[in-house]
Structure formats: structure tokens, C-alpha cells
C-alpha positions in Angstrom: -1.1 57.1 55.8 1.2 54.4 57.3 2.9 51.8 55.0 5.3 49.0 55.8 8.2 49.6 53.3 9.7 46.6 51.8 13.2 47.7 52.6 14.7 51.1 53.5 17.6 53.1 52.4 21.0 51.9 53.1 23.5 54.1 51.0 26.9 52.0 51.4 30.3 53.3 51.3 32.0 53.5 47.8 28.6 54.3 46.3 29.1 58.2 46.5 25.6 58.6 47.8 26.6 59.6 51.4 29.0 62.2 50.0 26.2 63.4 47.8 23.7 63.7 50.5 26.2 65.7 52.6 26.3 68.3 49.9 22.7 68.4 49.5 19.6 69.9 51.0 17.1 66.8 51.3 13.6 67.7 51.6 11.1 65.8 53.8 10.1 62.3 52.6 7.2 62.5 50.1 5.0 59.4 49.6 3.9 58.3 46.1 1.5 55.5 45.9 1.7 52.6 43.6 2.0 53.5 39.8 2.0 57.1 40.6 4.1 59.1 38.0 6.7 61.2 39.6 7.9 63.0 36.5 7.0 62.5 32.7 8.8 62.8 29.5 9.2 66.6 28.3 9.0 67.9 32.0 11.6 70.3 33.0 14.5 68.4 34.8 15.0 69.9 38.2 16.1 68.3 41.4 17.5 64.8 41.9 15.6 62.2 43.9 16.9 59.9 46.6 14.8 56.4 47.2 14.1 56.4 51.0 12.1 53.0 50.7 10.4 51.3 47.8 11.2 51.1 44.1 10.9 53.5 41.2 10.9 52.5 37.4 12.0 54.4 34.5 10.3 53.8 31.2 9.3 54.9 27.8 6.0 54.1 25.9 6.2 53.2 22.3 3.9 54.5 19.6 2.1 51.3 19.8 1.5 51.4 23.4 4.2 49.1 24.7 6.3 50.0 27.6 10.0 49.8 27.7 11.7 49.8 31.2 15.0 51.0 31.3 16.0 51.0 35.0 14.8 50.2 38.5 16.0 52.5 41.3 16.0 51.0 44.8 16.3 52.1 48.5 19.4 54.0 49.0 19.8 55.2 45.2 19.6 58.4 43.4 17.9 59.1 40.2 16.6 62.0 38.0 19.9 62.8 36.1 19.4 64.1 32.5 21.7 64.9 29.8 19.4 67.8 28.8 17.3 70.1 30.5 14.2 67.9 30.3 13.3 64.3 31.2 13.3 61.9 28.5 11.4 59.1 30.2 8.6 58.3 32.9 9.7 57.9 36.5 6.8 55.8 38.3 6.4 54.3 41.7 6.4 50.5 41.6 4.7 49.6 44.9 4.6 52.9 46.8 7.6 54.7 47.3 9.3 57.5 49.7 11.4 59.9 48.0 13.4 62.9 49.0 14.1 65.8 46.6 17.7 67.0 46.6 18.9 70.3 45.9 22.8 71.3 46.2 23.5 73.1 49.5 27.1 73.4 48.2 27.1 73.3 44.4 31.0 72.8 44.1 31.1 70.1 46.4 28.2 68.3 44.9 29.2 68.5 41.3 31.9 65.9 41.4 29.8 63.3 43.1 26.9 64.0 40.9 29.0 63.2 37.9 30.3 60.0 39.6 26.7 58.8 40.3 25.5 59.9 36.8 28.4 57.9 35.2 27.7 54.9 37.4 23.9 55.1 36.3 25.2 55.0 32.7 27.4 52.2 33.2 24.5 50.2 34.7 22.4 51.1 31.6 25.1 50.0 29.2 25.4 46.8 31.1 21.7 46.3 30.8 21.7 46.9 27.1 24.4 44.1 26.8 22.0 41.6 28.6 19.3 42.4 26.3 21.5 42.1 23.1 23.5 38.9 24.1 21.7 36.8 26.3 18.8 34.1 26.4 15.8 34.5 28.8 17.5 32.5 31.3 20.6 34.4 31.2 18.7 37.6 31.4 16.6 36.7 34.5 19.9 35.3 36.0 21.6 38.5 35.6 18.6 40.4 37.1 18.5 38.3 40.1 22.5 38.8 40.8 22.2 42.5 40.2 19.4 42.9 42.7 21.3 40.8 45.2 24.2 43.0 44.9 22.2 46.1 45.2 20.1 45.0 48.0 23.4 43.6 49.7 21.5 40.5 50.6 22.8 37.1 51.8 21.0 35.3 49.2 17.5 36.5 49.6 16.3 38.8 46.9 13.3 41.0 47.2 11.3 41.7 44.0 9.4 44.9 44.4 8.3 44.9 41.0 5.5 42.5 39.5 6.3 39.9 36.9 5.0 42.2 34.0 7.5 44.9 35.1 10.3 42.2 34.9 9.0 41.1 31.4 9.0 44.6 30.2 12.6 45.3 31.6 14.1 42.1 30.1 12.3 42.3 26.9 10.4 39.0 27.6 7.0 38.0 27.8 5.1 37.5 30.9 4.7 33.8 30.2 8.7 33.4 29.8 9.4 35.1 33.0 7.0 32.7 34.9 8.5 29.6 32.9 12.1 30.6 33.4 11.6 31.2 37.1 10.2 27.5 37.3 13.1 26.2 35.5 15.6 27.8 37.9 13.6 26.4 40.7 13.6 22.9 39.2 17.4 23.2 38.7 17.7 24.1 42.4 19.4 27.4 41.6 16.7 29.3 43.4 13.8 29.0 45.9 10.5 30.8 45.4 9.7 31.8 49.2 7.0 34.1 47.9 5.9 35.9 44.8 8.1 38.8 45.7 11.0 36.9 47.8 13.5 34.7 46.0 16.3 32.7 47.7 19.4 32.2 45.6 20.7 28.6 46.4 23.3 28.4 43.9 25.3 31.7 43.0 28.0 30.0 41.0 25.5 28.3 38.7 23.5 31.7 38.3 26.9 33.3 37.6 27.7 30.5 35.0 24.6 31.3 33.2 25.7 34.9 32.6 29.3 33.9 31.4 
């Protein structure tokens, strides 16, 4: 099966990912179609995963069936870190994702970098919790767009691999609120909606001001 990935891995300097890859034995790329489950809560934690292309969401499902998305992992990022020996959430492909399983070739060399990356993921999770706890709908969406722009190393053009419903479940909003806020940001000339999945940031300073 041939697919056209939305963006491919670009592990940048300073992220710790190139150092980790050099100490690992990456497996061949495996393709997971949209909405495929990569692992589920309670399954034994084993290898880490490197995102070659596409996007992965981490989520939990509440007792009443609601989704709570805790993280998105993009091309060039590593996920699968667990504090215990089992996974505590679902990992699912968003739109079709290519993954490499990573196993240490040199455990001593990999240990320090793995800790660095795990702490970076923890810091991102804590930042996300702050966004949910303190900010309005507009502020939450602005923070997401700025975060994606930074992680994709874009020059103002942000690709949204996830659907609007994913964004709503990640930001703790309704689908209608996400659509309304995007229209408002467009009307205020902070962003331009090039397509349903591509957004051009027109006024970075104004978006950052929303988040302050």
C-alpha cells in the first residue's frame, strides 16, 4: 500500500532524538491505518516508538464513554514511555502513521537520552494541563496552534493531521466551540484557513498575546 504522508520525520538538533536513535536498533517502518490501535491500557510496555510520518494520539476513555486525549505525537518524535511496566492509555493512529519500534542496541548509552525525552514529554503534559486549567477556548486553541508550529518547525503554516473532534477532545471543548473559535481567529485576521487541515498563522504576536 502506498500512501502520501502529510509530513515526514525531521528529528532536530537539541531534541535528544538523534542521540537516542544512534543508541537504538530501529525496526523497519510499519504502517498503521487511520484509527488503528497501536497499544491499549493494560498491555505490557515494551519498545519505544519513533514516528516516521503521520500522527499518533494518546487517550483514555472514561466510564461514560468520553474520550480524553492527552497528547499528539508527530513525525520525528518518540513515544511509549511509561512509569510502570504497562501502558496506561490507548495509542492510536490519527490519519495513517508510519512507526519504527526502537530497542536499545547500547542500553547504557540510551538510558540518559531516554530519561531526557521522557522528562520532555512530561513537561509537555504538564503544560497541556495548565492550558486546560487556566485558559479560555480561544486561548487553548491559540496555544495549540503555536505548539504545532513550533514542533513542525514551520514558517507560519500549520498542518492539522487531526480532525476537529480530536482537537475538541484534546482541549476539553465541544466540536462546535472549536469551529466557532477558528472562525473568530480568522475574522480577527490572526489566521487564514487554507484548507480543513492547513492553517496559516498571520499574526504570531496576537496569538501569543492570547496565551499570556
